[in-house]
C-alpha positions in Angstrom: 117.0 109.0 92.2 114.1 106.9 93.5 115.0 103.9 95.6 112.7 101.3 97.0 114.2 98.6 99.3 112.0 95.8 100.6 112.6 93.8 103.7 110.7 91.3 105.9 110.4 88.3 103.7 110.8 85.0 105.4 109.6 81.4 105.5 106.7 80.7 107.8 104.0 78.1 108.2 100.5 78.5 106.9 98.3 80.5 109.3 101.2 82.7 110.3 101.9 86.3 109.8 104.6 88.5 108.2 105.1 92.2 107.9 106.9 93.5 104.8 108.4 96.9 104.8 109.6 99.1 101.9 112.1 101.9 102.6 111.4 104.7 100.1 113.8 107.5 99.1 114.0 110.0 96.3 110.2 110.7 95.8 110.1 114.4 95.6 106.4 114.9 96.4 103.6 113.0 98.0 101.4 112.4 94.9 102.2 108.8 94.3 100.4 105.6 94.0 102.3 103.0 95.9 101.8 99.3 96.0 102.8 95.7 96.7 103.0 93.2 93.8 104.0 89.6 93.8 105.3 87.1 91.3 105.8 83.4 91.2 108.3 81.9 88.8 106.6 81.2 85.5 103.6 83.3 86.2 102.7 86.9 85.5 103.3 89.6 88.2 100.1 90.4 90.0 98.9 93.3 92.2 98.4 92.6 95.9 97.5 96.1 97.3 97.8 99.7 96.4 97.5 103.0 98.4 97.2 106.5 97.1 98.3 109.8 98.5 95.0 110.2 100.4 95.3 106.8 102.0 92.7 105.0 99.8 93.5 101.4 99.6 92.8 98.6 97.1 93.3 94.9 97.5 93.2 91.9 95.2 90.2 89.7 96.2 92.5 86.8 97.3 94.0 88.9 100.2 91.1 91.0 101.3 90.6 90.7 105.0 94.0 89.2 105.5 96.5 91.8 104.3 96.7 95.5 105.2 98.8 98.1 103.3 99.9 101.2 105.1 102.4 104.0 104.7 104.2 106.2 107.1 105.0 109.5 105.4 107.2 110.6 108.3 109.4 107.5 108.1 109.1 107.1 104.3 108.0 103.5 104.6 105.4 101.4 102.9 104.3 98.3 104.8 102.2 95.2 104.1 100.9 93.3 107.1 100.0 89.8 106.1 98.0 87.6 108.3 96.5 84.1 107.9 99.1 83.3 105.3 98.4 80.5 102.8 100.9 78.5 100.7 99.5 80.2 97.6 100.8 83.5 99.1 104.3 82.3 98.5 106.0 84.6 96.0 108.6 87.3 95.5 107.0 90.5 96.8 107.8 93.8 95.2 107.3 97.4 96.3 106.4 99.8 93.6 105.6 103.5 93.0 104.0 105.6 90.3 103.5 109.4 90.2 100.0 110.5 90.0 98.1 113.7 89.7 95.9 114.7 92.6 92.7 114.6 90.6 91.3 111.1 90.2 94.3 109.6 92.0 92.0 107.2 93.8 90.7 105.7 90.6 94.1 105.7 88.9 95.7 103.9 91.8 92.9 101.3 91.9 93.4 100.6 88.2 97.2 100.1 88.8 96.4 97.2 91.0 95.5 95.3 87.9 98.1 96.9 85.6 101.6 96.4 87.2 103.2 97.6 83.9 102.0 101.1 84.8 104.2 101.4 87.9 107.5 103.3 87.1 109.6 102.5 90.1 110.4 99.1 91.6 112.3 97.5 94.4 114.3 94.3 94.0 111.9 92.2 96.0 111.7 90.1 99.1 110.9 86.4 99.2 107.9 85.0 101.1 107.6 81.3 101.5 104.6 79.7 103.2 104.7 76.0 104.0 101.6 73.9 104.6 
C-alpha cells in the first residue's frame, strides 16, 4: 500500500522560507514521477514541481528560482525547499506520485506538472500560509 505523508507546513511572513517533506512508503520500484501540487479553496489544484527517477526537475513558472524539489531515495523522502515566499504561495500543498516507464519518463513527468489528474497516489496535504 502506497502512503505519502506530508509535513512542514506552517504560517510565515512574506520573504521567509519553509521546507516541506513527504515521507514515502510502499513504492516498490524507483520508476516514479513525484511531485508537489497545491490548491487554494475554490481554485483548481496546480502543479508546483515534479521530479522523475533520473532527478530531472520541472517547475511552474511562478516558483522558478525560489523553490527546489529534491528526493532522498535512501530515506524515502521527497522535499520542497521554498524560499522568498509570497502571500500567493499560500495553499494546501500535496505530495503525489505516479508510476512511469523508464523510456520518456522525463517528458512524462514534465507533462504531469500541468495535469495533476494523472497522478495516482496522493498525500493528505500540509497547509502553508504566508502573511504580508
